[in-house]
All heavy atoms as an XYZ file, in Angstrom:
835
protein
N     137.307     79.431    142.908
C     136.814     78.148    142.412
C     136.009     77.428    143.483
O     134.903     76.992    143.243
C     137.997     77.306    141.942
C     137.661     75.879    141.639
S     136.926     75.709    140.024
C     136.937     73.969    139.855
N     136.598     77.326    144.691
C     135.897     76.638    145.775
C     134.616     77.374    146.148
O     133.612     76.754    146.462
C     136.802     76.482    147.004
C     137.936     75.514    146.822
C     137.498     74.121    146.408
O     136.461     73.637    146.890
O     138.198     73.513    145.591
N     134.645     78.726    146.109
C     133.448     79.480    146.453
C     132.341     79.261    145.422
O     131.168     79.234    145.770
C     133.753     80.960    146.623
C     134.344     81.255    147.986
O     134.342     80.426    148.883
N     134.858     82.453    148.140
N     132.706     79.121    144.144
C     131.704     78.828    143.117
C     131.051     77.475    143.386
O     129.834     77.337    143.311
C     132.335     78.813    141.724
C     132.870     80.155    141.309
O     132.755     81.129    142.033
N     133.465     80.198    140.153
N     131.875     76.497    143.680
C     131.375     75.162    143.976
C     130.527     75.191    145.250
O     129.473     74.559    145.316
C     132.560     74.206    144.140
C     132.197     72.756    144.224
C     133.476     71.914    144.238
C     133.167     70.437    144.311
N     134.414     69.640    144.335
N     130.983     75.945    146.247
C     130.244     76.063    147.512
C     128.902     76.740    147.284
O     127.877     76.304    147.818
C     131.070     76.833    148.539
N     128.885     77.799    146.487
C     127.636     78.503    146.191
C     126.663     77.560    145.486
O     125.484     77.482    145.852
C     127.905     79.741    145.329
C     126.689     80.532    144.862
C     125.860     81.019    146.043
C     127.143     81.703    144.002
N     127.143     76.830    144.478
C     126.294     75.852    143.783
C     125.711     74.840    144.765
O     124.525     74.514    144.702
C     127.089     75.096    142.711
C     127.365     75.913    141.487
O     126.698     76.891    141.217
N     128.382     75.516    140.745
N     126.544     74.351    145.663
C     126.107     73.350    146.629
C     125.045     73.913    147.562
O     124.027     73.263    147.815
C     127.308     72.823    147.437
O     128.276     72.290    146.529
C     126.887     71.747    148.419
N     125.274     75.119    148.082
C     124.307     75.744    148.998
C     122.971     75.940    148.299
O     121.911     75.582    148.828
C     124.839     77.090    149.546
C     123.751     77.853    150.266
C     126.022     76.869    150.468
N     122.993     76.496    147.101
C     121.757     76.765    146.361
C     121.017     75.458    146.069
O     119.802     75.369    146.241
C     122.053     77.561    145.073
C     120.847     77.618    144.155
C     122.512     78.974    145.430
N     121.750     74.428    145.666
C     121.119     73.126    145.389
C     120.598     72.472    146.661
O     119.498     71.916    146.673
C     122.084     72.191    144.668
C     122.267     72.563    143.212
O     121.353     73.069    142.577
N     123.454     72.328    142.690
N     121.370     72.524    147.745
C     120.946     71.894    148.998
C     119.686     72.537    149.568
O     118.894     71.875    150.220
C     122.065     71.937    150.034
C     123.166     70.946    149.753
O     123.028     70.068    148.911
N     124.267     71.091    150.446
N     119.520     73.821    149.348
C     118.339     74.516    149.850
C     117.186     74.489    148.853
O     116.142     75.088    149.091
C     118.696     75.967    150.207
C     119.653     76.138    151.381
C     120.063     77.603    151.531
C     119.058     75.609    152.669
N     117.384     73.801    147.729
C     116.352     73.678    146.691
C     115.808     75.039    146.266
O     114.596     75.251    146.189
C     115.184     72.787    147.157
C     115.597     71.344    147.325
O     116.434     70.891    146.527
O     115.090     70.694    148.248
N     116.720     75.957    145.965
C     116.300     77.314    145.612
C     116.025     77.494    144.130
O     115.500     78.517    143.726
C     117.359     78.325    146.067
C     117.597     78.370    147.568
C     118.630     79.438    147.900
C     116.309     78.614    148.334
N     116.388     76.519    143.332
C     116.159     76.633    141.896
C     115.338     75.458    141.409
O     115.419     74.355    141.946
C     117.495     76.656    141.131
C     118.419     77.819    141.448
C     119.720     77.661    140.678
C     117.775     79.140    141.102
N     114.556     75.717    140.379
C     113.748     74.651    139.799
C     114.581     73.741    138.904
O     114.140     72.683    138.512
C     112.602     75.259    138.988
C     111.630     76.023    139.853
C     110.568     76.722    139.030
O     110.483     76.481    137.820
O     109.831     77.527    139.607
N     115.783     74.185    138.573
C     116.671     73.386    137.742
C     118.090     73.560    138.259
O     118.327     74.297    139.207
C     116.568     73.795    136.265
C     116.653     75.282    136.052
C     117.872     75.890    135.861
C     115.506     76.070    136.062
C     117.963     77.259    135.681
C     115.589     77.440    135.877
C     116.821     78.027    135.683
N     119.035     72.895    137.663
C     120.420     72.886    138.110
C     120.985     74.290    138.248
O     120.886     75.103    137.337
C     121.257     72.066    137.120
C     122.619     71.755    137.660
O     123.235     72.545    138.367
N     123.099     70.575    137.330
N     121.621     74.554    139.379
C     122.164     75.880    139.662
C     123.282     76.280    138.706
O     123.557     77.463    138.543
C     122.678     75.952    141.099
O     123.763     75.072    141.277
N     123.920     75.309    138.065
C     125.016     75.623    137.161
C     124.532     76.364    135.915
O     125.316     76.900    135.159
C     125.787     74.358    136.810
C     126.514     73.801    138.022
C     127.162     72.457    137.778
O     127.122     71.966    136.639
O     127.708     71.908    138.740
N     123.214     76.410    135.701
C     122.661     77.143    134.568
C     122.517     78.638    134.891
O     122.168     79.414    134.019
C     121.314     76.553    134.162
C     121.425     75.128    133.668
C     120.066     74.512    133.392
O     119.034     75.137    133.563
N     120.060     73.271    132.951
N     122.753     79.021    136.133
C     122.674     80.421    136.550
C     124.078     80.925    136.852
O     124.947     80.173    137.285
C     121.830     80.551    137.833
C     120.387     80.171    137.688
C     119.598     81.333    137.180
C     118.108     81.043    137.267
N     117.322     82.118    136.725
N     124.288     82.212    136.657
C     125.588     82.796    136.996
C     125.739     82.845    138.515
O     124.757     82.746    139.260
C     125.693     84.207    136.424
O     124.867     85.101    137.165
N     126.967     83.013    138.960
C     127.219     83.124    140.396
C     126.458     84.301    140.990
O     125.897     84.191    142.080
C     128.711     83.277    140.670
C     129.490     81.998    140.396
O     128.859     80.935    140.254
O     130.727     82.076    140.332
N     126.422     85.410    140.284
C     125.711     86.601    140.779
C     124.219     86.321    140.925
O     123.593     86.732    141.910
C     125.946     87.781    139.844
N     123.647     85.606    139.949
C     122.222     85.260    140.018
C     121.950     84.310    141.184
O     120.972     84.490    141.924
C     121.762     84.607    138.711
C     121.684     85.557    137.539
C     121.407     84.835    136.230
O     122.095     83.825    135.925
O     120.491     85.276    135.523
N     122.821     83.314    141.347
C     122.652     82.372    142.447
C     122.771     83.080    143.795
O     121.979     82.826    144.704
C     123.700     81.262    142.373
C     123.490     80.297    141.235
C     124.536     79.221    141.260
O     124.556     78.406    142.174
N     125.423     79.233    140.275
N     123.746     83.972    143.912
C     123.933     84.707    145.162
C     122.709     85.568    145.454
O     122.221     85.616    146.582
C     125.203     85.568    145.103
C     125.526     86.228    146.418
C     126.038     85.483    147.470
C     125.309     87.577    146.597
C     126.327     86.078    148.693
C     125.589     88.185    147.813
C     126.106     87.439    148.860
N     122.189     86.217    144.437
C     120.995     87.051    144.594
C     119.793     86.222    145.045
O     119.018     86.648    145.916
C     120.689     87.758    143.277
O     119.526     88.535    143.391
N     119.635     85.036    144.483
C     118.547     84.145    144.869
C     118.720     83.709    146.326
O     117.760     83.707    147.105
C     118.483     82.927    143.923
C     118.015     83.377    142.528
C     117.576     81.839    144.481
C     118.211     82.337    141.444
N     119.946     83.362    146.706
C     120.225     82.954    148.076
C     119.937     84.089    149.051
O     119.294     83.883    150.083
C     121.679     82.484    148.193
C     122.163     82.050    149.579
C     121.315     80.895    150.116
C     123.639     81.670    149.523
N     120.382     85.294    148.725
C     120.141     86.455    149.588
C     118.644     86.718    149.723
O     118.142     86.967    150.827
C     120.883     87.711    149.056
C     120.418     88.973    149.764
C     122.389     87.531    149.207
N     117.912     86.630    148.625
C     116.465     86.834    148.670
C     115.776     85.802    149.553
O     114.867     86.137    150.330
N     116.217     84.555    149.452
C     115.660     83.478    150.265
C     115.908     83.757    151.745
O     114.992     83.656    152.571
C     116.291     82.146    149.850
C     115.946     80.988    150.731
C     114.678     80.429    150.696
C     116.889     80.451    151.588
C     114.357     79.341    151.513
C     116.578     79.375    152.406
C     115.308     78.819    152.360
N     117.136     84.124    152.071
C     117.489     84.390    153.469
C     116.741     85.616    153.985
O     116.223     85.606    155.110
C     119.014     84.550    153.629
C     119.705     83.210    153.340
C     119.379     85.059    155.026
C     121.202     83.293    153.202
N     116.641     86.652    153.166
C     115.905     87.853    153.567
C     114.446     87.514    153.862
O     113.878     87.999    154.848
C     116.007     88.920    152.481
C     115.447     90.248    152.927
O     115.892     90.757    153.983
O     114.556     90.780    152.240
N     113.861     86.666    153.034
C     112.473     86.251    153.265
C     112.346     85.489    154.588
O     111.388     85.691    155.335
C     111.981     85.386    152.100
C     110.527     84.999    152.255
O     109.671     85.912    152.304
O     110.246     83.790    152.358
N     113.319     84.635    154.876
C     113.297     83.905    156.145
C     113.436     84.855    157.329
O     112.758     84.680    158.345
C     114.405     82.850    156.192
C     114.243     81.649    155.270
C     115.456     80.733    155.388
C     112.978     80.877    155.585
N     114.311     85.840    157.207
C     114.481     86.820    158.289
C     113.161     87.512    158.581
O     112.777     87.686    159.738
C     115.575     87.856    157.932
C     116.959     87.197    157.938
C     115.534     89.046    158.896
C     118.063     88.064    157.368
N     112.455     87.883    157.543
C     111.205     88.631    157.694
C     110.005     87.760    158.067
O     109.129     88.199    158.809
C     110.881     89.364    156.392
C     111.876     90.425    156.027
C     111.596     90.975    154.625
N     112.668     91.778    154.127
C     112.827     93.067    154.395
N     111.975     93.684    155.167
N     113.840     93.734    153.881
N     109.957     86.525    157.553
C     108.727     85.740    157.662
C     108.825     84.414    158.404
O     107.791     83.873    158.810
C     108.172     85.466    156.255
C     107.883     86.747    155.512
O     107.235     87.641    156.044
N     108.394     86.856    154.297
N     110.011     83.855    158.535
C     110.137     82.544    159.170
C     111.499     82.412    159.846
O     112.326     81.574    159.481
C     109.940     81.444    158.122
C     109.639     80.087    158.735
O     109.715     79.951    159.974
O     109.319     79.167    157.963
N     111.706     83.248    160.853
C     113.004     83.301    161.519
C     113.376     81.955    162.149
O     114.542     81.571    162.135
C     113.029     84.417    162.570
C     114.404     84.732    163.057
C     115.293     85.440    162.272
C     114.815     84.301    164.311
C     116.576     85.723    162.715
C     116.099     84.577    164.762
C     116.976     85.292    163.969
N     112.397     81.238    162.676
C     112.691     79.931    163.284
C     113.265     78.960    162.255
O     114.166     78.176    162.568
C     111.434     79.337    163.921
C     111.051     80.056    165.191
O     111.899     80.649    165.855
N     109.778     80.023    165.531
N     112.754     78.996    161.038
C     113.289     78.131    159.982
C     114.725     78.528    159.656
O     115.583     77.662    159.436
C     112.415     78.203    158.735
C     112.902     77.280    157.642
C     111.937     77.181    156.491
N     112.492     76.353    155.438
C     112.288     76.563    154.156
N     111.488     77.539    153.756
N     112.842     75.788    153.252
N     114.998     79.838    159.626
C     116.363     80.305    159.363
C     117.310     79.779    160.437
O     118.385     79.263    160.123
C     116.422     81.836    159.307
C     117.821     82.436    159.175
C     118.499     81.978    157.887
C     117.757     83.949    159.249
N     116.914     79.880    161.693
C     117.752     79.395    162.788
C     118.003     77.897    162.637
O     119.128     77.413    162.825
C     117.108     79.727    164.154
C     117.840     79.030    165.290
C     117.079     81.232    164.369
N     116.977     77.161    162.251
C     117.112     75.728    162.041
C     118.102     75.420    160.914
O     118.942     74.521    161.040
C     115.741     75.132    161.713
O     115.847     73.772    161.407
N     118.014     76.168    159.830
C     118.936     75.961    158.700
C     120.360     76.318    159.106
O     121.308     75.603    158.779
C     118.479     76.774    157.471
C     117.168     76.203    156.927
C     119.560     76.771    156.388
C     116.513     77.073    155.865
N     120.528     77.415    159.838
C     121.864     77.803    160.306
C     122.470     76.693    161.167
O     123.657     76.385    161.049
C     121.796     79.113    161.101
C     121.505     80.371    160.291
C     121.186     81.528    161.218
C     122.671     80.706    159.379
N     121.657     76.101    162.008
C     122.120     75.007    162.858
C     122.499     73.800    162.000
O     123.556     73.197    162.198
C     121.028     74.633    163.861
C     121.396     73.494    164.764
C     122.274     73.683    165.830
C     120.879     72.222    164.542
C     122.622     72.631    166.661
C     121.223     71.163    165.367
C     122.091     71.369    166.422
O     122.438     70.326    167.231
N     121.646     73.461    161.046
C     121.889     72.293    160.186
C     123.153     72.471    159.342
O     123.920     71.527    159.138
C     120.679     72.054    159.284
C     120.784     70.768    158.473
C     119.571     70.533    157.620
N     119.624     71.416    156.467
C     118.568     71.991    155.901
N     117.367     71.773    156.355
N     118.709     72.767    154.861
N     123.369     73.678    158.857
C     124.533     73.953    158.021
C     125.788     74.092    158.879
O     126.897     74.025    158.377
C     124.293     75.220    157.161
C     125.514     75.630    156.378
C     123.123     74.999    156.220
N     125.603     74.243    160.185
C     126.694     74.321    161.151
C     127.426     75.663    161.080
O     128.645     75.722    161.020
C     127.671     73.157    160.963
C     128.645     73.015    162.122
O     128.283     73.389    163.260
O     129.778     72.544    161.889
N     126.638     76.724    161.085
C     127.219     78.069    161.144
C     127.250     78.491    162.603
O     126.227     78.485    163.284
C     126.421     79.066    160.287
C     126.573     78.685    158.818
C     126.877     80.489    160.535
C     125.799     79.531    157.860
N     128.415     78.851    163.067
C     128.624     79.225    164.455
C     127.829     80.474    164.814
O     127.892     81.499    164.124
C     130.117     79.479    164.687
O     130.333     80.254    165.827
N     127.086     80.385    165.908
C     126.322     81.537    166.380
C     127.259     82.691    166.730
O     126.969     83.849    166.424
C     125.500     81.141    167.611
C     124.644     82.246    168.163
C     123.839     81.825    169.372
O     123.743     80.625    169.667
O     123.306     82.729    170.036
N     128.400     82.371    167.321
C     129.381     83.391    167.679
C     129.897     84.099    166.429
O     129.979     85.331    166.394
C     130.558     82.743    168.441
O     130.044     82.052    169.572
C     131.567     83.778    168.869
N     130.237     83.323    165.409
C     130.746     83.900    164.164
C     129.679     84.762    163.490
O     129.970     85.837    162.964
C     131.204     82.794    163.221
C     131.978     83.285    162.024
C     132.580     82.112    161.282
C     133.598     82.589    160.287
N     134.312     81.498    159.654
N     128.436     84.293    163.498
C     127.345     85.049    162.907
C     127.177     86.389    163.611
O     127.104     87.434    162.969
C     126.044     84.243    162.970
C     124.774     84.958    162.519
C     124.890     85.408    161.069
C     123.567     84.068    162.720
N     127.137     86.369    164.931
C     126.995     87.607    165.691
C     128.151     88.560    165.426
O     127.959     89.764    165.277
C     126.897     87.313    167.185
C     125.579     86.708    167.594
C     125.544     86.425    169.083
C     124.226     85.814    169.501
N     124.186     85.507    170.937
N     129.365     88.011    165.347
C     130.553     88.820    165.086
C     130.466     89.494    163.716
O     130.708     90.694    163.591
C     131.804     87.947    165.158
C     133.080     88.666    164.782
C     134.272     87.724    164.647
O     134.135     86.511    164.738
N     135.426     88.298    164.414
N     130.114     88.724    162.694
C     130.022     89.273    161.337
C     128.930     90.338    161.230
O     129.105     91.349    160.562
C     129.773     88.164    160.308
C     130.923     87.225    160.128
C     132.071     87.887    159.430
C     133.165     86.888    159.136
N     134.312     87.502    158.483
N     127.801     90.099    161.885
C     126.723     91.084    161.857
C     127.131     92.359    162.597
O     126.819     93.466    162.151
C     125.441     90.494    162.454
C     124.777     89.393    161.631
C     123.652     88.744    162.420
C     124.269     89.918    160.290
N     127.856     92.218    163.698
C     128.300     93.372    164.476
C     129.377     94.178    163.742
O     129.462     95.400    163.906
C     128.827     92.914    165.831
N     130.182     93.506    162.925
C     131.247     94.186    162.174
C     130.687     95.153    161.132
O     131.360     96.083    160.734
C     132.139     93.163    161.472
C     133.053     92.409    162.383
C     133.820     91.306    161.667
O     133.654     91.133    160.437
O     134.578     90.601    162.357
N     129.483     94.932    160.700
C     128.883     95.743    159.646
C     128.155     96.947    160.258
O     126.959     97.110    160.121
C     127.919     94.884    158.817
C     127.411     95.620    157.610
O     128.076     96.487    157.063
N     126.204     95.290    157.194
N     128.921     97.809    160.893
C     128.326     98.950    161.591
C     127.779    100.016    160.649
O     126.878    100.755    161.015
C     129.354     99.603    162.535
O     130.521     99.964    161.780
C     129.727     98.647    163.658
N     128.315    100.091    159.446
C     127.838    101.121    158.501
C     126.714    100.615    157.595
O     126.253    101.323    156.713
C     128.989    101.663    157.662
C     129.725    100.578    156.886
O     129.352     99.398    157.006
O     130.669    100.926    156.163
N     126.283     99.386    157.829
C     125.165     98.783    157.089
C     125.340     98.795    155.572
O     124.386     98.968    154.831
C     123.845     99.450    157.469
C     123.460     99.182    158.895
O     123.673     98.086    159.405
N     122.921    100.177    159.570
N     126.571     98.580    155.120
C     126.818     98.506    153.680
C     126.402     97.150    153.118
O     126.157     97.027    151.929
C     128.303     98.748    153.353
O     129.096     97.820    154.100
C     128.712    100.173    153.685
N     126.315     96.157    153.988
C     125.910     94.810    153.586
C     124.704     94.430    154.436
O     124.714     94.609    155.652
C     127.057     93.798    153.804
C     128.275     94.180    152.966
C     126.609     92.388    153.477
C     129.500     93.342    153.229
N     123.681     93.896    153.816
C     122.495     93.503    154.573
C     122.788     92.257    155.405
O     123.738     91.517    155.129
C     121.306     93.201    153.634
O     121.601     92.023    152.874
C     120.990     94.373    152.734
N     121.943     92.023    156.389
C     122.083     90.820    157.205
C     121.962     89.577    156.327
O     122.697     88.599    156.507
C     121.028     90.810    158.308
N     121.067     89.613    155.361
C     120.881     88.469    154.465
C     122.152     88.198    153.657
O     122.535     87.037    153.464
C     119.691     88.709    153.538
N     122.815     89.253    153.189
C     124.065     89.071    152.441
C     125.152     88.499    153.338
O     125.913     87.615    152.915
C     124.535     90.398    151.850
C     123.677     90.892    150.708
C     124.057     92.298    150.270
O     124.185     93.186    151.133
O     124.227     92.483    149.058
N     125.222     88.982    154.567
C     126.208     88.474    155.516
C     125.986     86.994    155.776
O     126.922     86.194    155.749
C     126.134     89.260    156.846
O     126.410     90.633    156.588
C     127.113     88.725    157.867
N     124.737     86.610    156.002
C     124.415     85.210    156.261
C     124.696     84.359    155.026
O     125.238     83.253    155.128
C     122.958     85.066    156.744
C     122.803     85.741    158.111
C     122.540     83.599    156.803
C     121.366     85.913    158.570
N     124.377     84.872    153.850
C     124.658     84.136    152.605
C     126.154     83.885    152.461
O     126.578     82.777    152.102
C     124.124     84.911    151.402
N     126.957     84.884    152.756
C     128.415     84.713    152.677
C     128.901     83.662    153.676
O     129.814     82.882    153.372
C     129.118     86.039    152.900
C     128.892     87.031    151.785
C     129.521     88.387    152.105
N     128.991     89.428    151.245
C     129.459     89.737    150.053
N     130.475     89.080    149.570
N     128.910     90.701    149.342
N     128.283     83.634    154.856
C     128.656     82.625    155.850
C     128.266     81.220    155.386
O     129.010     80.261    155.609
C     128.019     82.941    157.203
C     128.631     84.115    157.953
C     127.799     84.458    159.184
C     130.073     83.827    158.349
N     127.104     81.088    154.743
C     126.706     79.802    154.167
C     127.772     79.330    153.181
O     128.200     78.177    153.222
C     125.384     79.924    153.396
C     124.142     79.717    154.202
C     123.332     80.789    154.513
C     123.753     78.455    154.604
C     122.171     80.613    155.234
C     122.590     78.262    155.326
C     121.791     79.342    155.651
N     128.168     80.212    152.291
C     129.137     79.859    151.251
C     130.492     79.534    151.867
O     131.136     78.539    151.505
C     129.248     80.997    150.213
C     127.913     81.148    149.485
C     130.392     80.739    149.245
C     127.777     82.456    148.724
N     130.915     80.353    152.815
C     132.195     80.128    153.492
C     132.209     78.762    154.190
O     133.172     78.015    154.092
C     132.412     81.241    154.510
C     133.709     81.191    155.260
C     133.807     82.344    156.249
O     133.718     83.506    155.825
O     133.956     82.058    157.455
N     131.133     78.438    154.875
C     131.065     77.159    155.597
C     131.054     75.989    154.622
O     131.712     74.970    154.847
C     129.821     77.126    156.495
C     129.689     75.851    157.284
C     130.821     75.700    158.300
N     130.722     74.417    158.965
C     131.657     73.483    158.914
N     132.786     73.685    158.269
N     131.480     72.341    159.534
N     130.314     76.126    153.539
C     130.276     75.044    152.552
C     131.648     74.863    151.904
O     132.077     73.734    151.645
C     129.218     75.312    151.497
C     128.940     74.135    150.607
C     128.481     72.887    151.332
O     127.687     72.996    152.284
O     128.929     71.781    150.953
N     132.370     75.955    151.649
C     133.722     75.862    151.089
C     134.643     75.118    152.054
O     135.476     74.307    151.627
C     134.260     77.257    150.779
N     134.499     75.379    153.350
C     135.293     74.663    154.347
C     135.001     73.167    154.302
O     135.915     72.343    154.383
C     134.986     75.190    155.760
C     135.505     76.580    156.029
C     134.966     77.166    157.343
O     134.149     76.497    158.032
O     135.359     78.296    157.678
N     133.733     72.811    154.173
C     133.345     71.398    154.101
C     133.920     70.733    152.857
O     134.400     69.594    152.915
C     131.819     71.257    154.098
C     131.163     71.598    155.408
C     129.661     71.475    155.263
C     128.902     71.904    156.482
N     127.433     71.779    156.282
N     133.875     71.430    151.736
C     134.412     70.890    150.485
C     135.907     70.637    150.612
O     136.405     69.569    150.238
C     134.105     71.839    149.303
C     132.598     71.827    149.000
C     134.923     71.460    148.067
C     132.148     72.925    148.061
N     136.633     71.608    151.153
C     138.082     71.443    151.333
C     138.392     70.284    152.273
O     139.319     69.510    152.025
C     138.697     72.736    151.867
C     138.795     73.873    150.871
C     139.299     75.151    151.557
C     139.731     73.501    149.730
N     137.611     70.162    153.324
C     137.823     69.079    154.281
C     137.589     67.720    153.621
O     138.382     66.785    153.798
C     136.887     69.255    155.473
O     137.039     68.201    156.386
N     136.522     67.606    152.859
C     136.239     66.342    152.172
C     137.366     65.982    151.200
O     137.782     64.830    151.116
C     134.921     66.430    151.413
C     133.719     66.328    152.302
C     132.427     66.319    151.475
N     131.356     66.881    152.263
C     130.693     67.990    151.990
N     130.959     68.677    150.895
N     129.748     68.423    152.777
N     137.822     66.992    150.448
C     138.903     66.733    149.475
C     140.203     66.348    150.168
O     140.922     65.482    149.697
C     139.088     67.957    148.587
C     137.949     68.158    147.617
C     138.050     69.439    146.803
O     139.008     70.216    147.008
O     137.151     69.667    145.970
N     140.457     66.979    151.296
C     141.674     66.683    152.055
C     141.666     65.231    152.523
O     142.647     64.521    152.364
C     141.760     67.621    153.246
C     142.942     67.382    154.147
C     142.911     68.353    155.321
C     143.985     68.036    156.321
N     143.896     68.927    157.486
N     140.551     64.784    153.086
C     140.489     63.419    153.589
C     140.340     62.394    152.478
O     140.785     61.255    152.624
C     139.379     63.283    154.630
C     139.767     63.992    155.916
C     139.207     65.205    156.261
C     140.756     63.451    156.737
C     139.590     65.871    157.405
C     141.154     64.112    157.885
C     140.568     65.313    158.227
O     140.968     65.978    159.350
N     139.761     62.791    151.371
C     139.647     61.901    150.221
C     141.028     61.644    149.622
O     141.329     60.541    149.192
C     138.739     62.540    149.162
C     138.031     61.530    148.326
C     137.056     62.186    147.354
N     135.832     62.560    148.067
C     135.100     63.628    147.803
N     135.462     64.459    146.853
N     134.009     63.892    148.477
N     141.873     62.656    149.608
C     143.205     62.505    149.016
C     144.132     61.667    149.879
O     145.124     61.148    149.408
C     143.821     63.879    148.750
O     144.081     64.543    149.967
N     143.814     61.511    151.147
C     144.644     60.688    152.044
C     144.414     59.197    151.831
O     145.220     58.384    152.246
C     144.332     61.022    153.493
C     144.886     62.341    153.940
C     144.645     62.539    155.398
N     145.211     63.799    155.848
C     145.143     64.245    157.063
N     144.548     63.525    157.995
N     145.676     65.391    157.396
N     143.305     58.855    151.221
C     142.992     57.436    151.070
C     143.662     56.822    149.904
O     144.139     56.996    149.007
C     141.476     57.246    150.935
C     140.778     57.637    152.187
C     139.245     57.530    152.060
O     138.731     57.255    150.982
N     138.554     57.744    153.133
């Protein structure tokens, strides 16, 4: 549930769809996100680094996840997309935790 919400948030925050992300399936949204990241890797790496910094993805964690994929079953873009979603899910949980304390 949180990952679905996180995926929707990431896709909307990056303005990857012309309309609300909730009209697309999770698989479609993930595919769009991976395609966007793959394009950045190939054509605008500096922008990707800037987005990673803005989203607050740890450079250490990114390097670790990329290094773990020694058999190349998952592309770098898929790994980065999963990290985007994971980080956004953490933010959502944190917001809900502090909201419930009030």
